[in-house]
C-alpha positions as CSV (number, residue, x, y, z in Angstrom):
1,M,53.7,17.7,-0.8
2,T,50.3,17.3,0.3
3,A,49.3,15.1,-2.7
4,F,52.6,12.8,-1.5
5,K,51.6,12.9,2.4
6,T,48.0,11.3,1.3
7,R,49.3,9.0,-1.2
8,F,51.8,7.6,1.6
9,H,49.1,7.3,4.3
10,Q,47.1,5.1,1.9
11,T,50.1,3.1,0.9
12,L,50.7,2.7,4.6
13,K,47.4,1.3,5.6
14,A,47.6,-1.2,3.0
15,T,50.4,-2.2,4.0
16,F,49.6,-2.8,7.4
17,I,46.6,-4.7,6.4
18,L,48.6,-7.3,4.3
19,C,51.7,-7.5,5.9
20,C,50.5,-10.6,7.7
21,S,50.3,-12.4,4.4
22,G,53.6,-11.3,3.4
23,L,56.9,-10.3,4.8
24,V,56.3,-11.0,8.5
25,F,54.5,-14.4,8.5
26,G,55.2,-16.6,11.2
27,V,57.5,-14.5,13.1
28,V,57.1,-11.3,15.6
29,A,57.4,-7.4,14.3
30,A,58.3,-4.9,16.3
31,D,55.6,-2.4,17.3
32,N,57.2,1.0,17.1
33,A,58.6,0.0,13.4
34,Q,57.3,1.1,10.1
35,Q,56.6,-1.6,7.7
36,L,57.2,-0.4,4.0
37,Y,56.4,-3.0,1.5
38,T,52.9,-4.5,0.8
39,S,52.5,-8.3,-0.1
40,Q,52.6,-8.3,-4.2
41,P,52.7,-12.7,-5.2
42,D,51.0,-11.7,-8.6
43,V,53.5,-9.1,-9.9
44,T,56.6,-9.4,-8.3
45,P,59.1,-10.8,-10.7
46,E,59.8,-14.4,-10.1
47,L,63.3,-14.1,-8.8
48,G,62.1,-11.0,-6.5
49,Q,60.6,-13.9,-4.3
50,R,62.0,-14.6,-0.8
51,G,64.4,-17.5,-1.2
52,S,64.7,-20.8,0.9
53,Y,66.7,-19.6,3.6
54,S,66.2,-18.3,7.3
55,V,68.1,-14.9,7.2
56,G,70.0,-13.4,10.5
57,V,71.4,-9.8,10.8
58,R,74.0,-9.0,12.9
59,T,75.5,-5.4,13.5
60,I,79.8,-5.6,13.9
61,Q,82.2,-3.2,13.9
62,A,85.6,-3.4,11.9
63,T,88.6,-1.3,11.8
64,N,90.8,-1.0,9.4
65,P,94.5,0.1,10.4
66,N,96.8,3.0,9.0
67,Q,94.3,4.7,6.6
68,L,94.9,8.0,5.3
69,S,93.0,10.8,7.9
70,A,90.1,12.3,6.7
71,K,91.5,15.4,8.3
72,D,94.3,16.2,6.0
73,Y,94.7,13.3,3.8
74,Q,98.4,13.4,4.4
75,S,98.8,11.3,8.2
76,L,97.2,7.8,8.7
77,E,95.0,6.7,11.3
78,D,92.7,3.4,11.9
79,R,89.3,3.6,10.3
80,T,86.7,1.9,12.1
81,L,83.4,1.0,9.8
82,T,79.9,-0.2,11.1
83,L,78.7,-3.2,9.2
84,E,75.3,-4.6,8.8
85,V,75.5,-8.3,8.0
86,W,72.5,-10.5,6.6
87,Y,73.1,-14.2,6.2
88,P,71.6,-17.5,6.1
89,A,70.7,-18.4,9.3
90,V,68.8,-21.0,11.7
91,T,65.8,-19.4,13.5
92,Q,62.2,-20.4,15.2
93,G,59.0,-19.2,14.4
94,T,58.7,-17.1,17.7
95,D,61.7,-14.9,17.2
96,V,61.5,-11.1,16.7
97,L,61.9,-9.5,13.5
98,A,64.9,-6.8,13.3
99,T,64.5,-3.2,13.0
100,Y,66.6,-1.0,11.2
101,E,67.2,2.8,12.9
102,N,68.4,5.5,11.2
103,V,68.2,9.2,10.6
104,T,67.0,11.1,7.0
105,R,69.6,13.8,6.0
106,T,67.8,16.4,8.4
107,H,68.7,14.1,11.2
108,K,65.1,12.7,11.8
109,T,64.9,9.3,13.3
110,F,63.0,6.4,11.8
111,V,62.4,2.9,12.8
112,L,61.8,0.3,9.8
113,Q,60.6,-3.3,10.3
114,G,63.2,-5.7,8.7
115,D,62.5,-9.5,7.8
116,S,65.5,-10.8,9.3
117,V,66.3,-12.1,12.8
118,R,68.7,-10.2,14.7
119,D,72.1,-12.4,16.0
120,A,70.2,-15.7,14.8
121,K,72.7,-18.9,14.6
122,T,74.2,-19.0,11.5
123,N,73.3,-21.9,9.3
124,T,76.6,-23.8,8.9
125,E,75.7,-26.5,6.1
126,K,77.7,-24.4,3.5
127,T,79.7,-21.9,2.6
128,Y,78.1,-18.8,1.0
129,P,79.4,-16.1,-1.3
130,L,80.3,-13.0,0.1
131,V,78.6,-9.4,-1.3
132,V,79.6,-6.1,0.0
133,L,76.6,-3.6,-0.2
134,S,77.6,0.0,-0.6
135,H,75.5,3.3,0.2
136,G,75.8,6.3,-1.8
137,Y,76.6,9.9,-0.4
138,T,74.9,10.2,2.0
139,G,73.6,7.6,3.1
140,Y,73.7,4.4,5.4
141,R,74.2,0.5,5.6
142,T,70.6,-0.5,5.6
143,I,69.6,1.9,2.7
144,M,69.5,-1.0,0.7
145,F,68.2,-3.8,3.6
146,Y,65.7,-5.0,1.0
147,L,68.3,-6.8,-1.1
148,G,70.7,-7.6,1.6
149,E,67.9,-9.4,3.2
150,H,66.6,-10.9,-0.6
151,L,70.3,-12.2,-1.3
152,A,70.5,-13.8,1.9
153,S,67.5,-15.8,1.6
154,H,69.1,-16.9,-1.3
155,G,72.1,-18.3,0.1
156,Y,74.6,-15.1,0.0
157,I,76.3,-13.3,3.0
158,V,76.0,-9.5,2.4
159,V,77.7,-6.8,4.4
160,G,76.5,-3.4,4.3
161,I,78.8,-0.7,5.2
162,D,78.5,2.4,6.9
163,H,80.9,4.4,5.2
164,T,82.6,7.0,7.9
165,D,82.3,10.2,7.2
166,S,79.8,9.8,4.5
167,T,76.8,9.2,6.4
168,T,73.1,11.0,7.0
169,G,74.1,10.7,10.6
170,E,77.4,12.4,10.2
171,V,77.2,14.9,7.5
172,D,75.1,18.2,8.6
173,F,73.4,18.5,4.9
174,E,71.8,21.9,5.8
175,K,75.2,23.4,6.8
176,A,77.7,21.8,5.3
177,P,76.5,19.5,2.8
178,F,79.8,18.3,1.4
179,S,82.0,18.0,4.7
180,G,82.2,14.4,4.1
181,F,82.7,14.3,-0.1
182,P,86.5,14.4,-0.3
183,S,86.8,11.2,2.5
184,T,84.2,9.5,0.1
185,L,86.1,9.8,-3.2
186,I,89.4,8.7,-1.3
187,N,87.9,6.0,0.9
188,R,84.9,4.2,-0.9
189,A,86.5,1.8,-2.9
190,R,89.0,0.7,-0.3
191,D,86.4,0.2,2.3
192,Q,85.0,-2.2,-0.1
193,Q,88.2,-4.1,-0.6
194,F,88.8,-4.1,3.4
195,V,85.5,-5.7,3.8
196,L,86.6,-8.7,1.5
197,D,90.2,-8.7,3.2
198,Y,88.5,-8.5,6.7
199,F,86.1,-11.8,6.2
200,S,88.9,-13.4,4.4
201,S,91.2,-13.2,7.8
202,S,88.3,-13.0,10.5
203,S,87.8,-16.5,12.7
204,S,84.2,-15.2,13.7
205,D,81.4,-17.9,12.9
206,L,80.4,-15.4,10.1
207,A,83.4,-15.4,8.8
208,K,83.6,-19.4,8.2
209,I,80.8,-19.5,6.5
210,A,81.6,-16.8,3.9
211,D,83.1,-17.8,0.7
212,T,85.4,-14.8,0.0
213,D,86.9,-16.5,-2.9
214,N,83.9,-15.8,-5.0
215,A,82.7,-12.0,-4.0
216,S,81.0,-9.7,-5.7
217,V,80.4,-6.0,-5.0
218,I,77.1,-3.8,-5.4
219,G,77.4,0.0,-5.0
220,Y,74.9,2.5,-5.2
221,S,75.8,6.2,-6.4
222,M,79.2,6.7,-4.8
223,G,79.2,3.0,-3.6
224,G,79.1,2.6,-7.5
225,F,81.8,4.9,-8.1
226,G,83.8,3.0,-5.8
227,A,83.0,-0.4,-7.0
228,V,83.9,0.4,-10.4
229,N,87.4,1.2,-9.0
230,T,87.2,-1.7,-7.1
231,V,87.1,-4.1,-9.8
232,G,89.7,-2.5,-12.1
233,G,88.5,1.0,-13.2
234,C,91.1,3.8,-12.6
235,Y,90.1,7.4,-11.2
236,N,91.2,10.5,-13.5
237,F,91.3,13.3,-11.1
238,N,93.2,16.6,-11.6
239,Q,94.3,19.6,-9.8
240,Q,91.5,21.6,-11.7
241,G,88.9,18.9,-11.0
242,L,89.3,19.1,-7.5
243,Q,89.1,22.7,-7.5
244,A,85.9,22.7,-9.9
245,F,84.6,20.2,-7.0
246,G,85.4,22.9,-4.4
247,F,88.2,21.4,-2.8
248,P,91.0,24.1,-3.7
249,E,92.7,23.6,-0.6
250,L,93.3,19.7,-1.5
251,A,94.7,20.6,-4.9
252,A,96.8,22.9,-3.6
253,K,98.4,20.4,-1.4
254,A,99.2,18.2,-4.4
255,L,97.0,15.6,-3.4
256,V,96.0,14.3,-6.8
257,P,97.9,11.1,-6.6
258,V,96.0,10.3,-3.6
259,F,92.8,10.2,-5.1
260,N,94.1,8.9,-8.5
261,I,93.9,5.1,-7.4
262,C,93.0,2.1,-9.5
263,N,91.5,-1.4,-8.1
264,A,90.8,0.1,-4.7
265,G,94.7,0.8,-3.9
266,R,96.3,-2.4,-5.2
267,K,98.7,-3.1,-8.1
268,Q,96.2,-5.0,-9.7
269,V,92.2,-5.8,-9.3
270,D,91.5,-9.0,-6.5
271,S,91.1,-12.2,-8.2
272,R,88.4,-12.9,-5.6
273,W,85.7,-10.0,-7.4
274,K,83.6,-12.1,-9.5
275,A,80.9,-9.6,-10.3
276,M,80.1,-5.9,-9.9
277,V,76.6,-4.2,-9.7
278,A,76.5,-0.5,-9.7
279,Y,73.2,1.4,-8.9
280,A,73.4,5.1,-10.8
281,P,77.3,5.1,-10.1
282,W,78.5,8.6,-10.0
283,G,81.7,10.0,-12.0
284,Q,81.6,9.4,-15.4
285,E,79.5,12.6,-16.3
286,Q,83.1,14.1,-15.0
287,N,85.2,11.9,-16.7
288,L,86.4,10.7,-13.5
289,H,86.6,6.9,-14.9
290,Q,89.0,4.8,-16.7
291,S,86.5,1.8,-17.0
292,A,88.4,0.4,-20.5
293,A,90.3,-1.9,-18.0
294,I,87.3,-3.8,-16.4
295,K,87.3,-7.6,-17.0
296,V,84.8,-8.7,-14.2
297,P,81.6,-9.4,-15.0
298,S,79.2,-6.2,-14.5
299,L,75.8,-4.9,-14.5
300,Y,74.9,-1.3,-14.5
301,V,71.5,-0.1,-13.4
302,S,70.4,3.6,-14.4
303,G,67.3,5.9,-14.7
304,S,67.1,7.6,-18.2
305,L,66.8,10.9,-16.8
306,D,69.2,10.3,-13.7
307,D,70.0,13.7,-12.6
308,V,72.6,13.2,-10.3
309,S,75.2,10.7,-12.2
310,G,73.9,11.5,-15.7
311,Y,72.5,9.1,-18.0
312,E,74.1,9.5,-21.7
313,K,77.4,11.0,-20.3
314,G,77.2,9.2,-17.5
315,V,76.3,5.9,-16.7
316,K,75.8,4.8,-20.4
317,K,78.7,6.3,-21.2
318,L,80.7,4.1,-18.6
319,F,79.0,1.0,-19.7
320,E,80.1,1.5,-23.2
321,Q,83.5,2.3,-22.5
322,S,83.8,-1.2,-20.2
323,A,85.5,-3.6,-21.6
324,A,84.2,-6.5,-19.7
325,K,82.9,-9.1,-22.0
326,D,79.9,-10.1,-19.7
327,S,78.3,-6.4,-19.2
328,F,74.9,-5.3,-19.0
329,M,72.6,-2.6,-18.5
330,L,69.4,-2.5,-16.9
331,V,67.3,0.9,-17.6
332,Y,64.5,2.3,-16.1
333,E,62.8,4.7,-18.5
334,N,61.6,8.0,-17.3
335,A,63.5,7.3,-13.8
336,R,65.8,9.8,-11.8
337,H,68.8,9.2,-9.6
338,N,66.8,7.2,-6.6
339,I,66.5,3.6,-8.1
340,A,68.1,1.7,-5.0
341,P,67.1,2.8,-1.8
342,H,64.3,1.5,0.0
343,P,60.9,3.4,-0.3
344,A,61.1,6.8,2.0
345,P,60.0,6.3,5.4
346,E,57.0,8.6,7.0
347,I,59.0,11.3,8.3
348,A,60.8,12.0,5.0
349,Y,57.4,13.5,3.5
350,A,58.2,16.1,6.2
351,A,60.9,18.2,4.3
352,D,61.9,18.2,0.9
353,A,66.1,17.8,1.4
354,D,64.6,14.3,3.2
355,L,62.2,13.2,0.7
356,G,64.4,14.3,-2.2
357,H,66.9,11.3,-1.0
358,Y,64.4,8.5,-1.8
359,Y,61.3,9.7,-4.1
360,E,60.9,8.6,-7.7
361,P,58.8,10.9,-9.4
362,T,57.6,8.4,-12.1
363,W,58.5,4.9,-10.5
364,S,57.3,3.5,-7.1
365,S,59.9,2.6,-5.2
366,E,58.8,-0.6,-4.0
367,T,58.3,-1.8,-7.7
368,L,62.1,-0.9,-8.2
369,N,63.2,-2.4,-5.2
370,R,61.3,-6.0,-6.5
371,V,62.8,-5.9,-9.8
372,N,66.2,-4.9,-8.5
373,Q,66.1,-8.1,-6.4
374,H,65.1,-10.1,-9.4
375,M,67.7,-8.7,-11.7
376,T,70.4,-8.5,-9.4
377,L,70.0,-11.9,-8.0
378,A,69.6,-13.6,-11.7
379,F,73.2,-11.7,-12.4
380,L,74.9,-13.0,-9.6
381,D,73.7,-16.8,-9.6
382,C,75.0,-16.5,-13.2
383,Y,78.4,-15.1,-12.4
384,V,79.1,-16.0,-8.9
385,K,77.1,-19.0,-8.4
386,K,77.5,-20.3,-12.3
387,Q,74.3,-21.4,-12.8
388,A,73.4,-21.5,-15.9
389,S,69.4,-21.6,-15.7
390,S,69.7,-18.1,-13.9
391,C,71.4,-16.8,-17.1
392,G,68.4,-17.2,-18.9
393,Y,66.9,-15.1,-16.7
394,L,69.0,-11.8,-18.2
395,P,66.9,-10.5,-20.9
396,K,67.5,-11.2,-24.8
397,R,65.0,-8.5,-25.8
398,E,66.7,-5.1,-25.2
399,N,62.9,-3.3,-24.4
400,A,60.6,-4.9,-21.5
401,T,57.8,-3.5,-23.0
402,Q,55.5,-6.4,-24.8
403,S,54.0,-5.5,-28.5
404,K,51.1,-7.1,-30.1
405,T,51.4,-9.2,-33.1
406,S,49.4,-9.3,-36.2
407,E,46.9,-11.9,-34.5
408,G,46.4,-9.4,-31.8
409,K,48.4,-11.2,-28.9
410,L,51.0,-10.0,-26.7
411,T,54.7,-11.0,-27.1
412,D,56.4,-13.0,-24.0
413,P,57.3,-10.4,-21.4
414,W,60.9,-10.9,-20.0
415,P,61.7,-14.1,-18.6
416,G,60.4,-14.0,-14.8
417,F,58.0,-11.2,-15.2
418,A,54.4,-11.6,-15.3
419,N,52.5,-11.2,-18.3
420,R,51.6,-7.2,-19.1
421,W,53.7,-6.2,-16.2
422,G,57.5,-6.0,-17.3
423,V,57.1,-2.1,-18.8
424,G,59.5,0.9,-19.1
425,M,62.7,-0.8,-18.7
426,K,65.4,-1.4,-21.5
427,F,68.2,-4.4,-20.9
428,M,71.5,-3.9,-23.2
429,R,74.2,-6.4,-23.6
430,K,77.8,-6.0,-24.6
């Protein structure tokens, strides 16, 4: 742990030295917020560079009426979600950058510096495809804020969800770590679909610039578990499985049909979903997904040593079983499960339970985040915005590692990657 702290503080010091030429140039940063990212212009993949749009961010509440109660999973009640919305905006150079406050799994508060402007005016020059961003268990709506801000700077509206019952703020991870898990199984896909419906029917200024006919869903871990279902997969729970997960009371109540939904609870997948990205999606190691019906273009992302969702019998199996014609998989070699969150806040280094929510033993979280930005943007621009040039950034060669030719020269890197920098990754196509 001491080595982790030393390395972290060195990185943090370098971050503050470099930040004025990177993320916070031209606007005012908050005094009490931690900056997580350094400036990496020479090694950041091409599409990991910030886009041309200024970015605004807004926190809103949205209520989905008459949903299954998390108390008994039989009665109905209104389900309210807190949403963080990143969007193309009109900003000024004197604006103060937004911050994101949350808590760790042991409920220690931290504040992170963002690169967007709180409640900025919407950019109304066009409409922008809607992206739903869904955290894992436990998590919070800004755990991938780097991706939300990045996509918004390239002309998307990104909606991060606080999945009620499933956030770090609600779950006592030390005393009752799985208290919100049944609600997660039932509501994850339904929440994702609701957000699309909400922005389709709302009259707000944000909804007016949202292109909900060309939507995509991005999910990490349990968010990926939901995303697979939302775009056409079905769940495959049974009473024995619910008992094995430690929920015998649910199996005894014969609630299996409540869990076994397809298409986020609809008769067919919503045609407005044009793409899905699943980071380390949970469930297939337990054979909980029937993914053969998925037709939506899909990008799966996994660590080859994922110890939560599983790799060979988990994420890779899910990818291989998918029927989507345009289905891809990005693999971080020797990475475990934490391939999608922002880097660990400083306070997380005080407790293993907190650090384990973010830390990757082999990879730099900042490097993972920047590659995620590049590959996700390439995929969405290709299949949502239909930009043929962006499709060219999806690698044709499976292995990212460059090898020497007989003349002693390195082969070309993956499209958009700096020479010698792309290494330790694989990319699979169907």
